[in-house]
C-alpha positions as CSV (number, residue, x, y, z in Angstrom):
1,M,-75.8,49.8,46.4
2,E,-79.5,49.0,48.5
3,F,-81.5,45.8,49.5
4,T,-85.2,45.5,50.7
5,A,-86.0,43.2,53.4
6,K,-87.8,40.9,50.7
7,Q,-84.5,40.8,48.9
8,I,-82.6,39.4,51.8
9,A,-85.0,37.2,53.1
10,Q,-85.3,35.2,49.4
11,I,-81.0,35.2,49.4
12,I,-80.8,33.2,53.4
13,N,-84.6,31.9,53.3
14,G,-85.9,34.0,55.9
15,E,-88.9,35.1,57.3
16,I,-89.9,38.1,57.4
17,I,-91.1,39.9,60.6
18,G,-92.2,43.6,59.8
19,D,-91.8,45.6,56.7
20,E,-90.8,43.6,53.8
21,N,-90.3,46.8,52.1
22,A,-87.7,48.0,54.7
23,A,-84.2,49.1,53.0
24,V,-80.6,48.5,54.0
25,R,-77.2,49.4,52.4
26,S,-74.4,49.2,55.2
27,F,-74.0,46.5,58.0
28,S,-73.3,47.8,61.4
29,K,-73.4,45.5,65.2
30,I,-76.9,46.0,67.2
31,E,-75.6,47.7,70.0
32,E,-74.5,50.3,68.0
33,G,-77.7,49.5,65.0
34,K,-77.9,53.3,62.5
35,P,-80.7,54.0,60.6
36,G,-80.5,52.3,56.9
37,S,-78.5,49.3,57.8
38,I,-78.4,45.6,59.0
39,S,-77.3,43.0,61.9
40,F,-77.4,40.2,63.6
41,L,-78.8,38.5,66.6
42,S,-77.2,35.0,67.2
43,N,-75.4,35.3,70.7
44,P,-77.9,35.5,73.5
45,K,-76.2,37.6,75.8
46,Y,-77.3,40.9,73.5
47,T,-80.0,40.0,73.4
48,H,-81.4,42.9,74.9
49,Y,-79.8,45.1,71.9
50,I,-82.3,44.4,70.2
51,Y,-85.3,46.1,72.2
52,H,-83.5,48.8,71.5
53,T,-81.4,49.0,68.6
54,E,-82.1,51.2,65.5
55,A,-80.6,48.9,63.1
56,S,-83.4,49.2,59.7
57,I,-83.3,45.5,59.6
58,V,-82.0,42.0,62.3
59,L,-81.4,38.7,61.4
60,M,-82.6,36.1,64.3
61,N,-82.7,32.6,65.2
62,K,-85.8,31.3,64.3
63,D,-85.6,30.0,68.1
64,T,-84.9,33.3,69.6
65,V,-87.9,34.1,71.8
66,L,-88.7,37.8,72.2
67,E,-89.9,39.3,75.2
68,K,-92.0,42.1,74.6
69,P,-91.9,44.4,70.9
70,V,-89.4,45.6,68.9
71,K,-89.4,48.5,66.3
72,T,-87.4,47.1,63.6
73,T,-88.2,44.6,61.0
74,L,-87.0,40.7,61.8
75,I,-86.0,37.8,59.2
76,K,-85.8,34.8,61.1
77,V,-83.4,32.1,60.0
78,D,-82.3,28.8,61.4
79,N,-78.4,30.1,61.6
80,A,-78.2,34.1,62.0
81,Y,-74.6,34.2,62.3
82,E,-74.1,31.4,59.3
83,C,-76.2,34.6,57.6
84,V,-74.8,37.7,58.2
85,A,-71.3,35.4,56.4
86,R,-73.0,34.6,53.5
87,L,-74.3,38.2,52.9
88,L,-70.8,40.1,54.2
89,Q,-69.7,37.4,51.2
90,M,-72.0,38.7,49.1
91,Y,-70.8,42.4,49.7
92,E,-67.6,42.0,49.8
93,A,-67.6,40.2,46.0
94,S,-69.7,43.2,45.1
95,K,-66.5,45.6,45.5
96,P,-65.3,46.6,42.3
97,K,-60.9,45.1,42.4
98,K,-58.5,46.4,41.1
99,T,-56.8,45.3,38.2
100,G,-53.2,46.0,35.6
101,I,-50.2,46.2,36.2
102,D,-48.2,49.8,38.5
103,A,-45.6,51.2,36.9
104,L,-43.8,51.1,39.8
105,A,-43.7,46.9,40.3
106,F,-41.4,44.9,38.7
107,V,-43.1,42.0,36.6
108,A,-39.7,39.7,35.6
109,P,-39.6,39.2,31.8
110,D,-40.2,35.1,32.0
111,A,-43.3,35.4,34.2
112,E,-46.7,34.2,33.7
113,I,-49.1,37.0,34.0
114,G,-53.3,35.6,34.4
115,K,-56.0,37.8,33.0
116,D,-57.3,41.2,35.1
117,C,-54.7,40.5,37.9
118,Y,-53.3,43.4,39.7
119,I,-50.1,43.9,40.9
120,G,-49.0,47.2,42.8
121,A,-46.6,50.0,43.6
122,F,-43.1,48.5,44.3
123,A,-44.1,44.9,44.6
124,Y,-41.8,41.7,43.2
125,V,-42.6,38.8,40.7
126,G,-39.0,37.0,40.1
127,S,-38.4,34.6,37.6
128,K,-40.6,31.9,35.7
129,V,-43.6,33.2,38.7
130,K,-46.9,32.0,37.2
131,I,-49.8,33.7,38.5
132,G,-53.3,32.6,37.4
133,D,-56.3,34.9,36.3
134,H,-58.2,38.1,38.9
135,T,-55.3,37.5,41.4
136,Q,-54.1,40.6,43.2
137,I,-50.9,41.3,44.2
138,Y,-50.6,44.2,46.2
139,P,-47.8,46.5,47.0
140,H,-44.2,45.7,48.8
141,T,-45.5,42.4,48.3
142,T,-42.5,40.2,47.1
143,I,-43.2,36.8,44.5
144,C,-39.8,34.5,44.5
145,E,-38.9,32.8,41.2
146,N,-40.4,29.7,40.4
147,T,-43.5,30.0,42.3
148,T,-47.1,29.0,41.2
149,I,-50.4,31.1,42.0
150,G,-54.0,30.5,41.9
151,E,-56.7,32.3,40.6
152,N,-58.9,34.4,42.5
153,C,-56.2,35.0,45.2
154,T,-55.4,38.3,47.7
155,F,-51.9,39.0,48.7
156,Y,-51.8,41.8,50.8
157,P,-49.1,44.6,52.1
158,H,-45.9,43.2,52.4
159,V,-45.9,39.2,51.5
160,T,-43.3,37.5,51.2
161,V,-43.4,34.2,49.0
162,Y,-40.3,32.0,48.8
163,Q,-39.1,30.1,45.9
164,E,-41.1,27.8,44.8
165,S,-44.0,27.7,46.5
166,V,-47.5,26.8,45.4
167,I,-50.8,28.2,46.4
168,G,-53.9,27.6,45.3
169,D,-57.3,29.3,44.3
170,R,-59.1,31.6,46.3
171,V,-56.2,32.7,48.8
172,I,-55.4,35.2,51.0
173,L,-52.6,36.2,52.8
174,H,-52.6,39.1,54.9
175,A,-50.3,42.0,55.4
176,G,-46.8,40.7,56.9
177,S,-47.2,36.8,56.2
178,V,-44.2,34.8,55.6
179,V,-44.6,31.4,53.3
180,G,-41.5,29.7,52.5
181,S,-39.2,31.0,54.9
182,D,-36.4,28.1,55.7
183,G,-37.1,25.3,58.2
184,F,-35.2,25.5,62.0
185,G,-32.8,22.7,61.1
186,F,-29.7,22.6,63.1
187,A,-27.1,20.0,63.2
188,P,-25.2,20.3,66.7
189,S,-20.9,20.3,66.0
190,A,-17.8,21.3,68.0
191,N,-18.1,25.0,66.6
192,G,-21.5,24.9,67.2
193,Y,-24.4,24.6,64.9
194,D,-24.9,23.4,61.3
195,K,-27.5,24.6,59.5
196,I,-29.5,22.0,57.6
197,P,-30.3,22.9,53.7
198,Q,-34.2,23.9,54.0
199,I,-34.7,22.1,50.2
200,G,-38.5,21.8,50.2
201,I,-40.8,23.5,49.0
202,V,-44.5,25.0,50.4
203,T,-47.9,23.8,49.1
204,I,-51.2,25.8,50.0
205,E,-54.5,24.5,48.8
206,D,-57.5,25.6,47.7
207,D,-59.5,28.1,49.9
208,V,-56.7,28.6,52.6
209,E,-56.9,32.2,54.6
210,V,-53.5,32.9,56.6
211,G,-53.7,35.6,58.9
212,A,-51.0,38.7,59.4
213,N,-47.0,37.7,60.3
214,T,-47.7,34.5,60.6
215,C,-45.1,32.0,59.1
216,I,-44.9,28.8,57.2
217,D,-42.0,27.4,56.8
218,R,-40.3,25.6,53.8
219,S,-39.5,21.8,54.4
220,T,-36.1,20.0,54.1
221,M,-36.9,17.9,51.9
222,G,-41.0,17.6,50.0
223,S,-42.8,19.7,51.3
224,T,-45.1,21.5,53.7
225,Y,-49.1,21.4,53.3
226,I,-51.6,23.7,54.6
227,R,-54.4,21.6,53.0
228,K,-57.4,22.8,51.3
229,G,-60.0,25.7,53.5
230,V,-57.3,26.0,56.7
231,K,-57.4,29.2,58.5
232,L,-54.7,30.8,60.7
233,D,-54.8,33.3,62.5
234,N,-52.5,35.8,62.8
235,L,-48.7,35.2,64.2
236,V,-49.2,31.6,64.2
237,Q,-46.0,29.5,63.9
238,I,-46.4,26.1,61.2
239,A,-42.7,24.5,61.2
240,H,-40.7,22.0,58.7
241,N,-42.4,19.2,57.2
242,T,-46.0,19.5,59.0
243,D,-48.9,18.3,57.5
244,I,-52.2,20.7,58.7
245,G,-55.5,19.1,57.5
246,E,-58.5,20.3,56.1
247,N,-60.3,23.2,56.9
248,T,-58.4,23.5,60.4
249,V,-58.4,26.2,62.1
250,M,-56.1,27.8,64.1
251,S,-55.8,30.8,66.8
252,A,-53.1,33.4,67.1
253,Q,-50.1,32.6,68.4
254,V,-50.0,29.0,67.8
255,G,-47.1,27.2,67.1
256,V,-46.6,23.6,64.9
257,A,-42.7,21.9,65.6
258,G,-41.8,20.4,62.5
259,S,-42.8,17.1,60.9
260,T,-46.3,16.6,62.7
261,K,-49.4,16.1,61.4
262,V,-52.7,17.8,62.2
263,G,-56.0,15.9,61.2
264,Q,-58.9,17.9,59.2
265,W,-61.5,19.9,61.1
266,C,-59.3,20.6,64.0
267,M,-59.8,24.3,66.2
268,F,-56.6,25.5,68.7
269,G,-57.1,28.3,70.5
270,G,-54.8,31.0,71.4
271,Q,-51.1,30.2,72.4
272,V,-51.4,26.2,72.0
273,G,-48.0,24.6,71.7
274,I,-47.7,21.6,69.5
275,A,-44.5,19.7,70.0
276,G,-42.7,18.2,66.5
277,H,-42.8,14.6,65.2
278,I,-46.7,13.8,66.8
279,T,-49.6,13.0,65.3
280,I,-52.7,15.1,66.2
281,G,-56.4,13.2,65.1
282,N,-59.4,15.3,63.4
283,R,-62.1,16.9,64.8
284,V,-59.9,17.4,67.6
285,F,-60.4,20.9,69.9
286,L,-57.7,22.4,72.0
287,G,-58.4,24.7,74.3
288,A,-56.2,27.7,74.5
289,Q,-52.5,27.2,75.8
290,S,-53.0,23.9,75.8
291,G,-49.1,22.0,75.1
292,V,-49.5,18.7,73.3
293,P,-46.5,16.4,74.2
294,G,-48.2,13.7,72.4
295,N,-50.2,12.6,69.9
296,I,-54.1,12.9,70.1
297,G,-56.3,10.1,68.7
298,D,-59.9,11.4,67.1
299,N,-62.6,13.3,67.9
300,Q,-61.1,14.7,71.5
301,Q,-61.6,17.9,73.7
302,L,-58.8,19.1,75.5
303,I,-57.3,21.8,77.3
304,G,-53.9,22.1,79.5
305,T,-50.4,21.0,79.8
306,P,-50.6,18.1,78.8
307,P,-54.1,18.6,78.0
308,M,-56.8,16.5,79.7
309,E,-60.7,16.5,79.6
310,Q,-61.8,19.2,79.9
311,R,-64.3,19.0,83.3
312,P,-61.2,17.3,85.0
313,Y,-59.4,20.2,83.5
314,F,-61.3,23.1,85.0
315,K,-61.5,20.5,88.5
316,S,-58.1,20.7,88.7
317,Q,-57.6,24.2,88.3
318,A,-59.9,25.1,91.2
319,V,-58.2,23.1,93.5
320,L,-55.1,24.7,92.3
321,K,-56.2,28.0,93.9
322,R,-56.6,26.4,97.6
323,L,-53.2,25.2,97.5
324,P,-52.1,27.2,99.3
325,E,-54.6,27.0,102.0
326,L,-54.6,22.6,101.7
327,Y,-50.9,22.3,101.9
328,K,-50.9,24.9,105.3
329,Q,-53.4,22.2,106.6
330,I,-51.5,19.1,105.9
331,N,-48.8,20.7,107.8
332,D,-51.1,20.9,110.7
333,L,-52.2,17.4,110.4
334,Q,-48.7,16.1,110.5
335,K,-48.1,18.4,113.7
336,Q,-50.9,16.4,115.2
337,V,-49.9,13.0,113.9
338,E,-46.3,13.7,115.5
339,E,-48.2,14.6,119.0
340,L,-50.3,11.6,118.7
341,Q,-47.1,9.5,118.2
342,Q,-45.4,10.8,120.6
343,Q,-48.1,10.5,123.3
344,L,-48.5,6.7,122.3
345,K,-44.8,6.0,122.8
346,S,-45.2,7.7,125.6
C-alpha cells in the first residue's frame, strides 16, 4: 500500500516542506533510510542523519532547527515520535489477519469461540472457555478451562493461560508468557514448606500488553489485577495478590512481590525490585535497578537502593568512586592526629 506526503500530512495534521507527492510504501530508521520509505527524527542526537538519509519522507518536530538544506520531503508535526507510532498502528492494522481453527488445534466442545477468530495448530482451548470476536490464538498456546478472553486479543505462540483467568479486550500476550501460575505461597513447617493452595485468579483489563516470558501469578484468594493500559516488558514477574494501576509501564526484569499495590501512570526501569505488602503511589518513576523496601507517595522520581531523588543519588555515586582515595586520606589524617596528641603529652 502506498501513501503520499499529502495524505500522511492530512492524517497527522502536519506541515509539508518539499514534494507533497512524494510516495512511500514502508518504514525505515533515519540512518538506514531508503527511497520509498518514511522515517522520523525526534531525538536531537540523530539530527545529522537527516542531511544524508535516502528516506523519501521524514517526520520531524516543528521546533527542530536544521543548519542546512535537505533533499528529503519533511513533514513537521508537534511530536514526531507520537505521530510515527500512530502511522505504525495504522500500518499494522491494515495487515490481513488469519481466521479459522486449524485442524490440528484442540477446542473443547463446550468452548465458545467468537466470530472471525484464529486458533493455530496444536493450540489447546479448554472446557467452558469463552473467546471474543477477532481474537487470535497462535500455535502451541494453552487456554485452560473456564477462562474468559475478550475481543481483538492476540496470544502469540507458547502462551499459557491458567484456569479461570479473566482477560479483557485488545490484550496482547507475547510468546512464552504465563498468566495465572500459582503464587509463591509456602508455610514453614517441621518437615519443610507446606504449599498454600492458590485458589484465586488473574484479571487483566483492556489494552494491556505483556512481554515474552513474563509471568503473572494467580492470587491466594480474590484476584491479581493488571489494570487497563498496563504495558509489561519481557521477563517481568508479577507476584500473587498484586494490583498494578492503569497505564503503568515496566521494563525488562522488573519484579513485584506479593500483595503490593502500584498506582497509575508509573514507570519502572529495568531490574527494579519491589518488596511485598507495600503501596506505591501514582506517577512514580523508578530508575533502573532500584530496590524499593517500603511505601512511596505520589509524583516521585527516585533511583537506587533504598531509592532516593535522582540528584542526591548521582552525587553519592560520584563520591562512591572516590571511597578508596578518601579512606586513605582519613587514615593519614588519623595518624597525624595521633602524632600531635603524642607531642602534646610530651
